N, C-alpha and C positions, 0 to 999 in steps of 0.2 A: 179244455181247449186253450192253446197257447195264444197270447196276444202280445204283439210288439208295440210298445208305447214310446213315442218320441216326446221329449220334454224340452222346452226352451223358455228362457226368460228374456223379455224384450223391453226396450225403453230405459228409463232411469231406474237405478237400483233402489231398494227400500228394505227396511226390516221385515222379515217374515217370508221372504222368497225361499230360503232354504228350508224353513219349517214346512211350507206348502209342498215343496218338492219331496221332502221326507214323507209327508202325509200321503201323497199320491203313491209313492213307491211302496211304503210299508203295507198300505191297505191293498194295493194291487198284488203283492206277494202273498198276502193272506187270503184274498178272495178268489184268485185264479192263477193259472200258470203264466207268469209274466216275464217278459224280457224288456228291459228299459234302455233306451238309447238317449244319451244327453246330447242335444244340439248346442254347439258352442256359439256364444256371442249372438244370441237372438236370431232374427230372420236373416241376418247376414250369414250366419253359419248354415242355415237351411238353403240359402242361395248358393253358397260356395261349397257345400258338402263337407262341412267341418263338424265332426261328431265323435262321440266315444261310446263304446258299449259299456254300460254301467254294471257294477257288481253290487250285491247287497251291502257289503261293508262300506261302500261309498256314501251310503245314506245314514250311517251311524255317526253320532256326535255333531250333527249339523243343526239341531233344533234351535240352539241359542246363537248360532253364528249369523252375523249380519252379512249384507251383500248377497252374492249368488255364486255358488260353486260352478255354475255353467258359464259364467260371464254374460255380458249383455252389451247391446249396442242399439243405437237409434237408426232405424230404416224407415224414413217418413212415408206414410201411407200414400201421400199425393204423388210419390215418385215410383210407386210399385209397378205401374204399367208403363213407365217411361223407359224407353230404350236409350241408355246413355252412351258415352263415347266408347265404352268397352264392349258394346254390342250385346250385352247380356239381357235376355228376356227374364226378368226376375220372377215373374209368376210361373213361367215354364220351368225355370231352374228349381224352384221350390217344389213343384209337382214332381219333377224328376228325382230329386233327392228323396222325397217321401216314398216314391215307388222303388227306387234303388235299394233303400233300406228295408223294404218290405214291411212298412209300418201299417198297423191296424188302426192307429189313431195318433193324433198329435195334440198334446196339452200345451197351451200357451199361457204364460203368466205375464201379465202386463196391464197397462192402462188403456186409455181411449184409443190411441193409435194402434196399439197391439190388437185390440178387439176389432178394429176396422179391417186390419189385415187378416185376422182369423176368420171374420165373416166372408171376406173375399175368397179365402182358400176353401171355406165350407161351400160357397156357391160354385167353386170350381170342382167340387166332387170329393174333396178330402174329408175324412172324419176328424173333426176338430172340437175340442172342449176348452173353454177359456176359464182362467181364474183371475178375478179382479184385484189387482194391487195398485195402489198409488197413495202417497201421503196426502194428496189433494182431496180424496174421497169424492171424486167427481164422475164416477161411472154410474150411469143411469140403471135403475132397477135393483140396486142393492142398498141397504141402509148404510152399511160401512164396507170399505175396502180394507184388506189387510195392509198394514204399514201406517195407516192413518193414526191409530191410537198411540203408537210409539212416538210418532212425530208430534202429536199433541203433548205428550209427556215431556219431550225434549224442549219444545217451544215454551211450555209453561215453566220449565226449570230455568230457561233463559230469562223469562220475564221476572220470575222470583228473584233471581240473582241481580238483575238490573234494579229492582225495587230498592235493594239495600244501598247500592251506590247512589241511586237517584235521591234517596232520602238523606244520605250523608252530605251530599253536595248541593242539595236544593235545586236539582236540575229537572228539565223536561226531557224525558228520554223517548225517542221514536224508534220502536223496534220493528224491523221489516221482516215479516213472516212469509215463507214461500206460499205461492198460490197466485198464478197469473190470471187465470180465468174464473176460478172458484175460490170463495173465501172461507170454506169450511174450517180449515186449519187455523186461520187467524181468529175466527169467531170462537171456536172452542177453547183455544189456548188463551185468548184475550179474556174470556169470562173466567176461566180457571185461574189465571194469573192476576186477576183483579185490576185489569186495565181500566183507565178512566175514559179512553176513547178507543173505538175499534172501527177501522175503515176497511171496507170490503169492495171488491170489483162490482158487486151486484147493487151497491148503494152508493151512487156518486156523491162525493162530498163537497161541501162549501168550506173553504179554509177559514172563512170568517166565523162560521159556526164552531169550528174546532178551536179557534183562538179564543172564543167566548168562554168555553169550558176551562181552558188553561188559565185565562185571566181570572175567572171567578174563583178557581182554586187558590190562586196566588193571593187574592184579596182576603180569603178565609184563613190565611196563614198556613195553608197547606203548601209547603215549600217546593213540592215536586208534583210532576204529572207523568203518567205512563200511557203511551199511545201504542197500540198494536195495529200495525198497518200491513195489509196484504200487498205483495209486490205488484199486483195488478190493480190496485186501487186507483181510481181516477176522479178528477174533478167533474162537476156538472158540465163544464165546457168541453172537456175531453170526451165525455160520454156522447156528445152530440156529433163528434167527428167520425169519419170513416176509419176503419182499422189502420189502413196504410198512413193516413194523415196523423193519427195518434202515435204510431210507431216512429214516424219521421220526427215528430216533436220530441218524443222521449229520447231519441238518439242524441239530441242536442243538449240534454239535461242530465244532471246527476241522478243517481237512484232516487226512488220515490221518498224514501225515509230522509235522505240528506236534503232533498228539496223542501219537504215539510218542515224539518228542523230549522232550516234557514228562514223560511217564511214566518214561522212562529217567533223566532228571534226578532225579526223586523216588526211584526205586528204587535207583540206583547212585551218585548224587551226582556224575556226570560233567557236563561242560558239553556239552550236546547242542543242535544246531541243525538246522532243517529247510531243505531246498532244493527248490523246485518249478520245474523248467525249463519245464513247460507246453508251449505250442504251438510253442516252438523245435524240439521233437522232430519236427515234421512239416512244417517249412518248408525253403526253400532248394532247391538243386540236387540231383538224385538222384545217388547213388553210381554208380560204374562197373557194379557188379553189377546195380543196379536199372535202369540204362539198357539193359543187355543183356536182362534178363528182360522189361521192358516192351516192348521191341522185338519179342522172340520171341512174346510173347502177342499183340501187335497183328498181326503177320504171320500167325500161326496163325488169328486171327479172319478175316482176309482170305481165307485158303485155304478156310475153312469157308463163307464167303459164296459163293466161286466154285463150291463143290460143292453149294450149296443145303442145307447142313446147319445147322438152327436149333434153338432150344430147348435150347441148351447153354451152358456156361461154360468158358472155357479154364483149364488147370491145369498145374502142374509136378508130375510124379511121377518121382522119381529124377532122371535127366538128360534126360527126355523131356517135351516139351510136348504135352499131350493135352487132352481135354475131357470134361466130365461133363454129364449131363442136369441142367438147372435144377431139375427137380422132385425130384431126389435130393439136392441140396445146399442148396436155399433154406431158410433157417431152422434148419439143423442146426448146433448149436454145435461148436466145436473147442477145448475147454479143454486146458491142459497136463496130460498124463497123469502120474500119480504115478511111473510107471516110465520116463518119458521119459529118453532117454540123457543129455541135458544136466542134468536133475535128478540123475540118478545120478552124473554127473561132479562136480557141485557138492557133493553129500553126501560123496563119496569124497575130496574135497579138504579136508573139514572145514568147509565153508560151512554155517552155521546156516540152515535153512529155516523156522524158527519153531515147529516141532513137536517 
């Protein structure tokens, strides 16, 4: 039986997208008679009818390729049912494209926003399967998302390189790691990179506590300190604010790493500098781990298509590739728990978590 599969990548790019696309395609060609349609530029392409019929050779040589061969864009979930000035009903348009292309299912690769829209389309009657990607590792129901481990490797390499210059100059270096709502990336790279202080969005910090660690190290003749700071880290005072109040305050200030570096210079008298690696953390070729995980996720999606099992997203639990219902995971946050084993490990090593 022939099955026509639509594939799209939505939201921010990250390593492993092409490996996952390849996994879906190659397994589909092996398991059943498949036709694959690539939707261009995420849900925007599904809305506007931008697509291409894919051939087998287009999935060759992309395992190690960063980014996404399909292109991607951000189409915020909160706007999906909003009729804007162009008069386009986005949900109706996506359903029409799905029907016009005679798709049997749609595979969506993305993060939280992507999964919320995937669930919406599933509830609208479309056959949808999600694949969880994000360097933030903040999708509920899966131990890891693909892209996360590559970003950990990159962020750790940044910290390693900063170590040498910090030691040479006797500086306090504040490294800002991606992660606005969840601190998984900062936590893992901070421990892997030997940071002295790790600040996460989930654990509001007291700058005085941070300063104590920097000052104590200086008094012990340790001429430098390394701080791994999530971009969404916040003070205890900020944590008590409403989101809009906090955003308004942040808009008047420099980035979090620059702010902390300035405060430490004033409090301790050290020479403190901030480093923002930014989008470097989600670029380039996927790590070996992510190549394997992406491939496993893609193959599992193809197996689900063969079985006619839709309305789910693929996940890793323990050493098993499984799947969860989209309705159970869409929009559910996955913050770093206070008792997470890596948090406990960090604390037991004497790493200051800011509190």
